[in-house]
C-alpha positions as CSV (number, residue, x, y, z in Angstrom):
1,M,0.0,0.0,0.0
2,A,1.4,3.4,-1.0
3,R,1.5,6.4,1.3
4,T,-1.4,8.7,0.8
5,F,-1.3,12.5,0.9
6,S,-2.4,12.5,4.6
7,M,0.5,10.1,5.4
8,R,3.0,12.3,3.5
9,L,1.6,15.4,5.2
10,Y,1.9,13.8,8.6
11,A,5.5,12.9,8.0
12,A,6.4,16.3,6.6
13,T,4.7,18.1,9.5
14,Y,6.7,16.1,12.0
15,W,9.9,17.0,10.2
16,V,8.9,20.7,10.5
17,L,8.4,20.3,14.2
18,V,11.8,18.6,14.5
19,A,13.3,21.7,12.8
20,A,11.4,24.0,15.2
21,F,12.9,22.1,18.2
22,V,16.4,22.3,16.8
23,Y,15.9,26.0,16.1
24,S,14.7,26.6,19.7
25,I,17.6,24.7,21.2
26,I,20.2,26.6,19.1
27,L,18.6,30.0,19.6
28,F,17.3,29.9,23.1
29,I,18.9,27.1,25.1
30,L,22.6,26.8,24.1
31,P,23.5,30.5,24.5
32,E,21.9,30.4,28.0
33,L,23.3,27.1,29.4
34,D,24.8,28.9,32.4
35,S,21.2,29.7,33.4
36,P,19.5,27.0,35.6
37,E,16.3,27.4,33.7
38,A,17.9,26.8,30.3
39,A,20.0,23.9,31.6
40,A,16.8,22.2,32.9
41,F,15.0,22.6,29.6
42,L,17.8,21.2,27.4
43,P,17.2,17.5,28.2
44,I,13.5,18.0,27.9
45,L,13.7,19.6,24.5
46,A,16.4,17.1,23.4
47,G,14.2,14.2,24.4
48,F,11.1,15.4,22.6
49,S,13.3,16.3,19.5
50,I,14.4,12.6,19.4
51,A,10.8,11.4,19.9
52,F,9.6,13.7,17.1
53,A,12.5,12.6,14.8
54,V,11.7,8.9,15.4
55,A,8.0,9.4,14.6
56,A,8.9,11.4,11.5
57,A,11.4,8.7,10.3
58,L,8.9,5.9,10.8
59,A,6.2,7.8,9.0
60,T,8.6,8.5,6.2
61,F,10.6,5.3,5.8
62,W,8.9,2.4,7.6
63,P,7.5,0.2,4.7
64,A,4.8,-1.3,7.0
65,A,3.5,2.1,8.2
66,P,0.8,2.5,5.6
67,A,-0.8,-0.8,6.6
68,R,-0.6,-0.1,10.4
69,P,-3.6,2.1,11.3
70,R,-2.7,2.3,15.0
71,F,0.7,3.7,14.2
72,W,-0.7,7.0,12.9
73,L,-2.6,7.6,16.2
74,V,0.1,6.3,18.6
75,A,2.8,8.5,17.0
76,L,0.7,11.6,17.8
77,V,1.4,11.1,21.5
78,P,4.8,13.1,21.6
79,G,3.3,16.1,19.8
80,I,0.1,16.2,21.9
81,L,2.0,15.6,25.2
82,F,4.5,18.5,24.5
83,L,1.6,20.8,23.6
84,L,-0.2,20.0,26.9
85,L,3.0,20.4,28.9
86,N,3.4,23.9,27.6
87,A,-0.3,24.9,27.7
88,T,0.4,27.5,30.5
89,F,2.9,29.4,28.4
90,L,1.5,29.2,24.9
91,P,-1.3,31.8,25.3
92,Y,1.3,34.5,26.3
93,S,3.8,33.6,23.5
94,L,1.0,33.5,20.9
95,S,-0.4,36.9,21.9
96,H,3.0,38.6,21.9
97,P,4.7,38.4,18.5
98,I,7.7,40.3,19.8
99,D,8.4,37.4,22.2
100,P,11.0,35.1,20.6
101,G,9.0,32.2,21.8
102,F,6.3,33.1,19.3
103,T,8.4,31.7,16.5
104,V,8.3,28.3,18.2
105,A,4.8,28.4,19.8
106,L,3.0,29.1,16.5
107,P,4.5,26.3,14.5
108,L,4.0,24.0,17.5
109,V,0.3,24.7,17.8
110,A,-0.3,24.7,14.0
111,G,1.9,21.7,13.5
112,V,0.1,19.6,16.2
113,T,-3.3,20.7,14.8
114,V,-2.2,19.5,11.3
115,L,-0.8,16.3,12.8
116,V,-4.0,15.4,14.5
117,I,-6.1,16.0,11.4
118,A,-3.6,14.2,9.1
119,G,-3.2,11.4,11.7
120,I,-6.9,10.7,11.9
121,S,-7.2,10.7,8.1
122,A,-4.2,8.4,7.8
123,F,-5.6,6.0,10.4
124,R,-8.9,5.8,8.4
125,E,-7.0,5.4,5.1
126,A,-4.8,2.6,6.5
127,R,-8.0,0.8,7.6
128,T,-9.6,1.2,4.2
129,G,-6.7,0.3,2.0
130,G,-5.4,3.7,1.1
131,I,-8.4,5.7,0.0
132,D,-7.3,9.3,0.0
133,R,-10.0,11.3,1.8
134,V,-8.3,14.7,1.9
135,G,-9.0,15.9,-1.6
136,V,-8.3,19.3,-3.2
137,R,-10.0,21.3,-0.4
138,G,-7.9,19.7,2.2
139,R,-4.7,20.3,0.4
140,I,-5.6,24.0,-0.2
141,L,-6.5,24.3,3.5
142,T,-3.2,22.8,4.5
143,A,-1.3,25.2,2.2
144,V,-3.2,28.2,3.7
145,V,-2.4,27.1,7.3
146,W,1.3,26.8,6.7
147,A,1.4,30.0,4.6
148,A,-0.2,31.8,7.6
149,V,2.3,30.3,9.9
150,A,5.2,31.4,7.7
151,G,3.8,34.9,7.5
152,A,3.3,35.2,11.2
153,I,6.8,34.0,11.9
154,A,8.2,36.6,9.5
155,T,6.1,39.2,11.3
156,S,7.5,38.1,14.6
157,F,11.1,38.5,13.4
158,V,10.3,42.0,12.2
159,G,8.7,42.8,15.6
160,A,11.6,41.4,17.5
161,A,14.0,43.5,15.4
162,V,12.0,46.7,16.0
163,G,11.5,45.8,19.6
164,S,9.4,47.8,22.1
165,A,10.9,51.3,22.1
166,G,9.2,52.6,25.2
167,G,6.1,53.0,27.2
168,G,4.4,54.8,30.1
169,V,4.1,58.5,29.6
170,A,5.4,60.8,26.9
171,E,7.2,63.2,29.1
172,A,10.9,64.0,29.5
173,P,12.4,62.1,32.5
174,T,13.5,64.1,35.5
175,T,15.4,61.2,37.0
176,T,16.7,57.9,35.7
177,G,17.2,54.3,36.9
178,V,18.1,50.9,35.7
179,V,16.5,47.5,36.1
180,T,18.2,44.3,34.9
181,A,16.6,41.0,34.0
182,E,19.0,38.1,34.2
183,N,18.4,34.4,34.8
184,T,14.7,35.0,35.1
185,K,15.2,37.5,38.0
186,F,15.2,41.2,38.4
187,L,18.6,42.1,39.9
188,E,17.2,45.5,41.2
189,T,14.1,44.8,43.2
190,R,13.6,48.2,45.0
191,L,13.7,51.7,43.5
192,E,12.8,55.1,44.9
193,M,11.5,58.3,43.4
194,K,9.5,61.3,44.4
195,N,5.8,61.9,43.5
196,G,5.6,64.3,40.6
197,E,8.9,63.1,39.1
198,V,9.1,61.2,35.8
199,L,11.4,58.2,36.1
200,G,13.2,57.3,32.9
201,L,13.9,53.6,33.5
202,F,16.2,51.5,31.3
203,V,15.2,47.9,31.5
204,I,18.0,45.6,30.4
205,N,17.1,42.0,29.4
206,R,20.2,39.9,29.4
207,D,18.3,36.6,28.9
208,G,18.1,34.9,25.5
209,F,14.3,34.9,25.7
210,G,11.6,37.5,26.1
211,H,10.2,39.0,29.3
212,S,7.8,41.9,30.2
213,F,8.0,44.9,32.4
214,T,4.5,45.3,33.9
215,I,3.0,47.8,36.4
216,D,-0.7,47.1,36.7
217,A,-1.4,50.3,38.7
218,L,-0.2,52.5,35.8
219,K,-1.3,50.2,33.0
220,I,2.2,49.7,31.8
221,N,3.0,46.4,30.0
222,I,6.2,46.6,28.0
223,Q,7.5,43.6,26.1
224,L,11.3,43.0,26.5
225,A,12.9,41.3,23.6
226,A,15.8,38.9,24.2
227,N,19.1,40.6,24.8
228,S,17.7,44.1,24.6
229,T,17.5,47.4,26.4
230,T,14.1,49.1,26.6
231,A,13.2,52.6,27.9
232,V,10.1,53.1,30.1
233,A,8.9,56.5,31.3
234,I,7.1,56.2,34.6
235,K,5.0,58.9,36.3
236,P,3.1,57.9,39.5
237,T,-0.3,59.4,40.3
238,S,0.3,59.5,44.0
239,A,2.7,58.5,46.8
240,G,2.9,54.9,47.8
241,T,4.4,51.7,46.4
242,L,4.3,50.5,42.8
243,E,4.9,46.8,42.0
244,F,6.6,45.9,38.8
245,Y,6.9,42.3,37.6
246,C,7.3,40.1,34.5
247,A,3.9,38.9,33.2
248,V,5.2,35.8,31.5
249,P,3.6,32.8,33.3
250,G,5.9,31.5,36.1
251,H,8.5,34.4,35.8
252,K,7.1,36.5,38.7
253,E,7.2,33.4,40.9
254,A,10.8,32.8,39.8
255,G,11.9,36.2,41.2
256,M,10.9,38.8,38.5
257,V,9.2,41.2,40.8
258,G,10.1,44.4,42.5
259,M,8.9,47.7,44.1
260,I,9.1,51.4,43.4
261,A,8.7,53.4,46.5
262,V,7.1,56.8,45.7
263,R,7.8,59.4,48.4
């Protein structure tokens, strides 16, 4: 039995996901291996990369695969499992194209979606002797999905290159300060300023992945691209304490939180 379009699409999609994993390891993990967070992610990503590559190789080269209906469903497990493990982080990455994780999250979600559709179709075709149920509409839809993914990834690269140039108020600073993000922590956790001043804050992100600088009380939510410096103008409305933090899920709990004391 020859491989149908669904089976070929299944294999090709898994190879795309393998490439996305290798890309994420090279771009995000290897440059940050001195970070405990990056070091912890390396074996996880490497393990899933191997699992994805094995599934892709079997779908591509195993002669008996077209006649094994259960294979096309069982081989979906690594993709679905990885998607579920990252369910907490995906909404943030997908809603912030400037975040470098967007270029991995989008192919992951789109790829697993295509995998599930192609896997179910391949399962049915393997049971019925290779009847191709996808048709012209299915092929057009697949092309549109991956074209949208490619366009969104290109947009994310442009957004990351431009970066987030500022935020807060459009007034000249009367005082300045620096906050540094490194190893998923803010190194400066307490700042001081006077009420009525405009604090020109330079937020330096030394990590190889994106963060945010967020002050809910002033409706400030600035995206920090990897290895970047971003200027934020802060003008309090009253004396008191302002909390700043990173809104990426899990980062605040890891230590990315601080206070600005307004006197």
